[in-house]
N, C-alpha and C positions, 0 to 999 in steps of 0.2 A: 890603647889599651882597651880591651873589649870588655863590655861590659855583659854580668852575667844576668841581670835582670829581665824581665820581658821586653822583646822589640817594641822600641820606639815607633808609634804611628807617625806617617809621613805627615807634615803641616798641612793643613788646606789650603790650596793656593787660593788666590782671589778670583781667578776663573772659576773654581769648584763653588765657591761662594755666591757668585753672582750666578751661575748658571748649572744649578743641580742636577743632577740626573733625570731624565724624563719622567718616571714613578713618583720624584719627588715636585716636579713642577705642575703634575696636574694635581695636586694637592692645596698647591698654594694660592689656588685662584675659585672663587665660589660664584655662580651666578646667583644671584638674590630675586631675581624678577625685575618687572618693570616699576618704573617711577617715574611719577611727573615732577619736572623741573620748573621751580617757579622763580622768576626773577624779581629781584625787589628794587626800589628805586635807589636805595644806597647800601653801604656793609653796614652801616648803623643799625638799619629796619631789618637785615638779614640778620644780624647778631643779636637782638632784640629777639626777635621769632625764635631763633635756633636754640637759645638758651632759657627761654620763659618756661617754668614748669607746666604748663598748660598744653605747650605745644612742642615741647622738646621731645617727647616720646615717640613722635609720629613724623619726625623731619631729620635730615642730617645737614650740616653745611656743605655746599658743593661748590667752594669759591668763595670771594669777596662778597657778591651780592645774590648768589644763588643757594638754592634750598632744592633737597631731592626729598621727596614724598613718596613712600613706597604704594604704588597700587591700592593694596589692602588696607591703609590705613588714611586713605584719603579722605572719606567720610569724617574720621573722628579728628583728624587735622582741620578740615573747615570748621568743625564745630567749634573746637579749642581756638581757633584763629578768632571766630567771632566773638570769644569770651576774652580774648586780648585785644577787642576793639579795631579789629581788621576785616576785610572779607577779601574773597577771591573769585572773580567773574568764572563761569565754566568756560571752558574752551570749548 
């Protein structure tokens, strides 16, 4: 029996879901600039710093023991880090 409604759109294949057309792929990634990668002694310390209200705005977790600090937030991160009770030597 033939449907009289609007034609159904074909289901999205898993290939199309994971491999969108080129014009969509270029908008799915964004370069946010340079960041400093900080290695912490252990995961607990990384978690403490990443979640402290003073440092959280300036860093992102980057694995179990790592933090990423955007270059434009490095000075503010260092100031906040001192308020938490830690310091970071200059590289």
